[in-house]
C-alpha positions as CSV (number, residue, x, y, z in Angstrom):
1,X,-10.9,-1.6,-113.7
2,X,-10.6,1.9,-112.2
3,X,-9.2,2.1,-108.7
4,X,-7.8,4.7,-106.3
5,X,-4.2,3.8,-105.5
6,X,-2.2,5.0,-102.5
7,X,1.4,6.0,-103.5
8,X,2.8,7.2,-100.2
9,X,2.0,10.1,-97.9
10,X,0.0,12.8,-99.7
11,X,0.0,10.8,-103.0
12,X,-2.9,8.9,-104.6
13,X,-4.0,8.3,-108.2
14,X,-7.0,6.9,-110.0
15,X,-5.6,4.1,-112.1
16,X,-6.4,1.1,-114.3
17,X,-5.7,-2.0,-112.2
18,X,-6.2,-5.7,-112.9
19,X,-9.5,-7.2,-111.9
20,X,-9.4,-9.0,-108.5
21,X,-9.8,-12.8,-108.6
22,X,-10.8,-15.6,-106.3
23,X,-7.7,-16.6,-104.3
24,X,-9.3,-18.9,-101.7
25,X,-12.5,-20.8,-101.8
26,X,-14.0,-18.6,-99.1
27,X,-13.5,-15.4,-101.2
28,X,-16.1,-13.4,-103.1
29,X,-15.7,-10.7,-105.8
30,X,-18.1,-7.8,-105.3
31,X,-18.9,-5.2,-107.9
32,X,-19.0,-2.0,-106.0
33,X,-22.0,0.2,-106.5
34,X,-21.4,2.8,-103.8
35,X,-18.5,3.5,-101.5
36,X,-17.3,6.4,-99.4
37,X,-14.2,8.0,-97.8
38,X,-13.3,7.5,-94.1
39,X,-11.3,9.7,-91.8
40,X,-9.0,6.7,-91.5
41,X,-8.2,7.1,-95.3
42,X,-7.0,10.6,-94.5
43,X,-4.8,9.2,-91.7
44,X,-3.3,6.8,-94.3
45,X,-2.6,9.7,-96.6
46,X,-0.9,11.6,-93.7
47,X,1.4,8.6,-93.2
48,X,-0.2,7.6,-89.9
49,X,-0.9,4.0,-90.8
50,X,2.4,2.3,-91.7
51,X,0.7,-1.1,-92.4
52,X,-0.8,0.5,-95.6
53,X,2.0,0.4,-98.1
54,X,2.3,2.3,-101.5
55,X,0.5,0.5,-104.3
56,X,-2.6,-0.3,-102.2
57,X,-6.1,0.4,-103.4
58,X,-7.8,2.4,-100.7
59,X,-11.2,2.1,-99.0
60,X,-12.9,-0.2,-96.6
61,X,-16.6,0.7,-96.9
62,X,-19.3,0.1,-99.5
63,X,-22.2,-1.8,-100.9
64,X,-22.3,-3.8,-104.1
65,X,-23.4,-6.9,-106.0
66,X,-21.7,-10.3,-105.8
67,X,-20.0,-10.9,-109.1
68,X,-18.4,-14.2,-108.2
69,X,-18.4,-16.5,-105.2
70,X,-15.7,-19.0,-104.3
71,X,-16.6,-22.7,-104.0
72,X,-16.5,-22.5,-100.2
73,X,-19.0,-19.6,-99.9
74,X,-22.3,-20.9,-98.8
75,X,-24.3,-17.8,-97.8
76,X,-24.0,-15.7,-100.9
77,X,-24.3,-16.2,-104.7
78,X,-23.8,-14.2,-107.8
79,X,-26.3,-11.4,-108.0
80,X,-26.8,-10.9,-104.3
81,X,-26.9,-7.3,-103.1
82,X,-24.5,-7.0,-100.1
83,X,-23.1,-4.7,-97.5
84,X,-19.3,-4.9,-97.1
85,X,-18.0,-4.9,-93.5
86,X,-14.9,-2.8,-92.9
87,X,-13.7,-5.8,-90.8
88,X,-13.0,-9.2,-92.4
89,X,-13.5,-12.1,-90.0
90,X,-13.0,-15.9,-90.4
91,X,-15.4,-16.6,-87.6
92,X,-13.3,-19.5,-86.3
93,X,-10.0,-18.2,-84.8
94,X,-9.6,-17.5,-81.1
95,X,-10.3,-13.8,-81.4
96,X,-13.4,-14.3,-83.6
97,X,-14.8,-16.8,-81.1
98,X,-14.4,-14.1,-78.5
99,X,-16.3,-11.6,-80.7
100,X,-13.1,-9.6,-81.4
101,X,-13.4,-9.8,-85.2
102,X,-11.1,-6.8,-85.5
103,X,-8.2,-9.0,-84.4
104,X,-9.1,-12.0,-86.6
105,X,-5.8,-13.8,-87.2
106,X,-6.5,-13.9,-91.0
107,X,-8.6,-10.8,-91.3
108,X,-9.4,-7.8,-89.2
109,X,-9.1,-4.3,-90.7
110,X,-7.3,-5.5,-93.9
111,X,-9.5,-3.9,-96.7
112,X,-7.7,-0.8,-98.0
113,X,-5.0,-1.4,-95.5
114,X,-3.0,-4.6,-96.0
115,X,-5.1,-5.8,-99.0
116,X,-6.8,-3.9,-101.8
117,X,-10.0,-2.1,-100.8
118,X,-13.3,-0.8,-102.0
119,X,-12.5,2.5,-103.8
120,X,-12.6,0.6,-107.0
121,X,-15.0,-1.0,-109.4
122,X,-14.5,-4.4,-107.9
123,X,-13.1,-5.8,-104.7
124,X,-12.1,-9.2,-103.4
125,X,-13.7,-10.0,-100.0
126,X,-12.0,-12.7,-97.9
127,X,-14.1,-14.8,-95.6
128,X,-17.2,-13.7,-97.5
129,X,-19.7,-15.7,-95.5
130,X,-18.8,-13.8,-92.3
131,X,-17.7,-10.5,-93.8
132,X,-20.7,-9.6,-96.0
133,X,-24.4,-8.9,-95.1
134,X,-27.3,-9.3,-97.4
135,X,-29.1,-6.1,-98.2
136,X,-32.9,-6.3,-97.7
137,X,-35.0,-5.6,-100.8
138,X,-35.8,-1.9,-101.2
139,X,-33.2,-0.7,-98.7
140,X,-31.5,2.6,-99.2
141,X,-28.0,1.7,-100.4
142,X,-26.5,5.1,-99.6
143,X,-27.7,4.9,-96.0
144,X,-26.4,1.4,-95.7
145,X,-22.9,2.5,-96.7
146,X,-22.8,4.2,-93.2
147,X,-23.2,0.7,-91.7
148,X,-19.9,-0.5,-93.2
149,X,-17.9,1.4,-90.6
150,X,-19.0,4.7,-89.0
151,X,-22.2,3.6,-87.3
152,X,-20.8,0.4,-85.7
153,X,-17.6,2.3,-84.9
154,X,-19.4,5.1,-83.1
155,X,-21.6,2.6,-81.3
156,X,-19.1,-0.1,-80.3
157,X,-15.9,2.0,-79.7
158,X,-17.8,5.0,-78.3
159,X,-21.1,4.2,-76.8
160,X,-20.6,0.6,-75.7
161,X,-17.0,1.1,-74.6
162,X,-18.0,4.4,-73.0
163,X,-20.7,2.7,-70.9
164,X,-23.4,5.2,-71.8
165,X,-26.3,4.7,-69.5
166,X,-29.8,6.3,-68.9
167,X,-29.5,9.6,-67.2
168,X,-25.7,10.0,-67.7
169,X,-23.9,12.9,-69.3
170,X,-22.0,12.2,-72.5
171,X,-19.4,14.6,-74.0
172,X,-18.3,13.8,-77.6
173,X,-15.1,15.5,-78.7
174,X,-15.3,15.8,-82.5
175,X,-18.5,16.4,-84.5
176,X,-17.3,14.7,-87.7
177,X,-19.0,11.6,-89.1
178,X,-17.7,9.3,-86.4
179,X,-18.6,11.7,-83.6
180,X,-22.1,12.2,-85.1
181,X,-22.5,8.4,-85.4
182,X,-21.7,8.1,-81.7
183,X,-24.3,10.8,-81.0
184,X,-27.0,9.0,-83.0
185,X,-26.4,5.7,-81.3
186,X,-25.8,7.1,-77.8
187,X,-29.5,8.1,-77.9
188,X,-30.4,4.4,-77.7
189,X,-29.6,4.7,-74.0
190,X,-31.4,7.9,-73.1
191,X,-28.5,9.9,-71.6
192,X,-29.7,13.1,-69.9
193,X,-27.2,15.2,-71.7
194,X,-25.1,14.9,-74.8
195,X,-22.5,17.7,-75.2
196,X,-20.8,18.0,-78.6
197,X,-17.4,19.7,-78.8
198,X,-15.8,20.9,-82.1
199,X,-14.2,23.8,-83.8
200,X,-16.8,24.0,-86.5
201,X,-20.1,25.8,-85.9
202,X,-21.7,24.1,-88.9
203,X,-21.0,20.7,-87.5
204,X,-22.2,21.7,-84.1
205,X,-25.4,22.9,-85.7
206,X,-25.8,19.5,-87.3
207,X,-25.2,17.8,-84.0
208,X,-28.0,19.8,-82.4
209,X,-30.3,18.8,-85.3
210,X,-29.4,15.1,-84.7
211,X,-30.2,15.3,-81.0
212,X,-27.3,16.9,-79.0
213,X,-28.5,18.9,-76.0
214,X,-25.5,21.2,-75.9
215,X,-22.6,22.3,-78.1
216,X,-19.2,23.8,-77.3
217,X,-17.0,25.5,-79.8
218,X,-13.5,24.8,-78.6
219,X,-11.7,27.3,-80.8
220,X,-11.4,29.8,-78.0
221,X,-9.5,27.4,-75.7
222,X,-12.3,27.5,-73.1
223,X,-13.9,24.1,-73.8
224,X,-13.0,22.7,-70.4
225,X,-14.5,25.6,-68.5
226,X,-17.6,25.4,-70.7
227,X,-18.2,21.7,-70.1
228,X,-17.6,22.1,-66.4
229,X,-20.1,24.9,-66.3
230,X,-22.7,22.8,-68.1
231,X,-22.1,19.9,-65.6
232,X,-22.1,21.9,-62.4
233,X,-18.3,21.3,-62.1
234,X,-18.5,17.5,-62.3
235,X,-17.5,16.8,-65.9
236,X,-19.0,14.1,-68.1
237,X,-19.6,10.5,-67.2
238,X,-18.7,9.3,-70.6
239,X,-16.2,11.2,-72.8
240,X,-15.8,10.0,-76.4
241,X,-12.7,11.0,-78.3
242,X,-13.6,11.0,-82.0
243,X,-10.8,13.0,-83.7
244,X,-7.4,11.2,-83.1
245,X,-5.0,14.0,-82.2
246,X,-3.2,14.6,-78.9
247,X,-5.0,17.8,-78.1
248,X,-8.5,16.2,-78.3
249,X,-7.4,13.2,-76.2
250,X,-5.9,15.5,-73.6
251,X,-9.1,17.5,-73.6
252,X,-11.1,14.4,-72.8
253,X,-9.0,13.7,-69.7
254,X,-9.7,17.2,-68.5
255,X,-13.5,16.9,-68.7
256,X,-14.2,13.4,-67.5
257,X,-16.0,13.2,-64.2
258,X,-14.7,11.1,-61.3
259,X,-15.7,7.5,-61.9
260,X,-16.2,8.2,-65.6
261,X,-15.0,6.6,-68.8
262,X,-12.9,8.0,-71.7
263,X,-13.7,6.0,-74.8
264,X,-11.1,6.6,-77.5
265,X,-12.3,6.1,-81.1
266,X,-9.8,8.3,-83.0
267,X,-6.8,6.9,-85.0
268,X,-3.8,8.4,-83.3
269,X,-0.6,8.8,-85.4
270,X,1.4,10.7,-82.8
271,X,2.1,10.5,-79.1
272,X,-0.5,11.9,-76.7
273,X,0.3,12.8,-73.1
274,X,-1.4,10.9,-70.3
275,X,-1.4,13.0,-67.2
276,X,-1.5,10.4,-64.5
277,X,-0.4,12.9,-61.9
278,X,-3.9,14.4,-62.3
279,X,-5.8,11.3,-63.0
280,X,-4.5,8.6,-60.7
281,X,-7.1,9.2,-57.9
282,X,-10.2,9.9,-60.1
283,X,-11.4,6.3,-60.6
284,X,-11.6,6.7,-64.4
285,X,-11.5,4.1,-67.1
286,X,-9.7,4.7,-70.5
287,X,-10.8,2.3,-73.3
288,X,-9.4,1.7,-76.8
289,X,-10.9,-0.4,-79.5
290,X,-11.0,-1.2,-83.2
291,X,-14.5,-1.8,-84.4
292,X,-15.6,-5.4,-84.5
293,X,-18.9,-4.8,-86.4
294,X,-20.7,-7.3,-84.1
295,X,-23.5,-4.7,-83.9
296,X,-24.1,-4.4,-87.7
297,X,-27.2,-6.7,-87.8
298,X,-28.8,-4.8,-84.9
299,X,-27.9,-1.4,-86.5
300,X,-29.3,-2.6,-89.9
301,X,-32.7,-3.3,-88.1
302,X,-32.7,0.1,-86.5
303,X,-32.1,1.8,-89.9
304,X,-34.8,-0.4,-91.6
305,X,-37.2,0.6,-88.8
306,X,-36.4,4.3,-89.1
307,X,-35.1,4.5,-85.5
308,X,-32.0,6.2,-86.9
309,X,-31.4,7.8,-90.3
310,X,-27.8,7.8,-91.4
311,X,-28.8,9.5,-94.6
312,X,-28.6,12.7,-92.6
313,X,-24.8,12.3,-92.5
314,X,-24.4,12.4,-96.3
315,X,-23.6,15.8,-97.7
316,X,-21.9,15.2,-101.1
317,X,-22.1,12.8,-104.0
318,X,-19.4,12.0,-106.7
319,X,-18.7,9.4,-109.3
320,X,-15.6,7.2,-109.1
321,X,-14.0,9.2,-111.9
322,X,-14.2,12.3,-109.7
323,X,-12.9,10.6,-106.5
324,X,-9.9,13.1,-106.3
325,X,-12.5,15.9,-106.0
326,X,-14.3,13.8,-103.4
327,X,-11.1,13.6,-101.3
328,X,-10.5,17.3,-101.7
329,X,-14.1,18.0,-100.5
330,X,-13.9,15.6,-97.6
331,X,-10.4,16.7,-96.6
332,X,-11.5,20.4,-96.5
333,X,-14.6,19.8,-94.5
334,X,-14.4,23.1,-92.7
335,X,-14.8,25.0,-96.0
336,X,-17.0,22.5,-97.9
337,X,-19.2,21.5,-94.9
338,X,-18.7,17.9,-95.9
339,X,-19.7,15.0,-93.6
340,X,-19.9,11.8,-95.5
341,X,-19.5,11.7,-99.3
342,X,-21.0,9.0,-101.5
343,X,-19.0,7.7,-104.5
344,X,-20.9,5.8,-107.2
345,X,-18.7,3.3,-108.9
């Protein structure tokens, strides 16, 4: 089968790889129909994720058809259309019983990280009964790819961890796919103001189209002053970090209001400064989280009902044979205006 293989920082190749096989009775083999590229994949290519070793097939998002189900799989059968969760969960360990599927002792974020992933024609899904979701008849497969990772990530790590509430002010640093997913799902809670901060005017325009009340282009170094002006000097009650570099995390700490929350989503590969000498008396909360995908069933219902439309995040489409072009397009988003790309296997 064709698969995109990581070969160390800055190196990847589309190769012929052996077909995956059922290793445990709880596994399923899924024929990928559509997948995508995540910002985390770019972090892997930068060398920021040491758990992903050379030789790994990348990717942790997608939809497909069950090609084979292990003898212990009870909820799925050959031919079922399924959504693949970016998080594999056994449903039985201590962490899973607490709803922390991301820390499952035999799962978590393993696809495209410590086991082969979804940027291939076929993928093995461990713990299939608790790591796949059936796709309703007639559902838009492309839109549902956004439910593998970015929508639950934006919602759980940003909106829920950030304690977004009616009437509050939310600032989201980073108007890429994850930041825009946080914007879409923050609107569930009717905040009075959602301020999007980014370097890219095109992404900021998209954010306004998706429901932001204000935008700030931070390229002039005046983002802090701009946010404080918009909030009458208070800052934002919830600040969501959706980039994963030191400068954006440190910006969050400068614009959070007293009593507010900084919800970190970004994958950080280098040290960021925490200025406790300025924050110790401000009653703020800083949260970190890896998505658990506990919200996927709810988000699926909102997409099916038309409450949110993740199709609006899709800008480019490629075939698996052209996945190198897809990475180039996604990795140069400032020039290509890419948000999410769909790859048809």
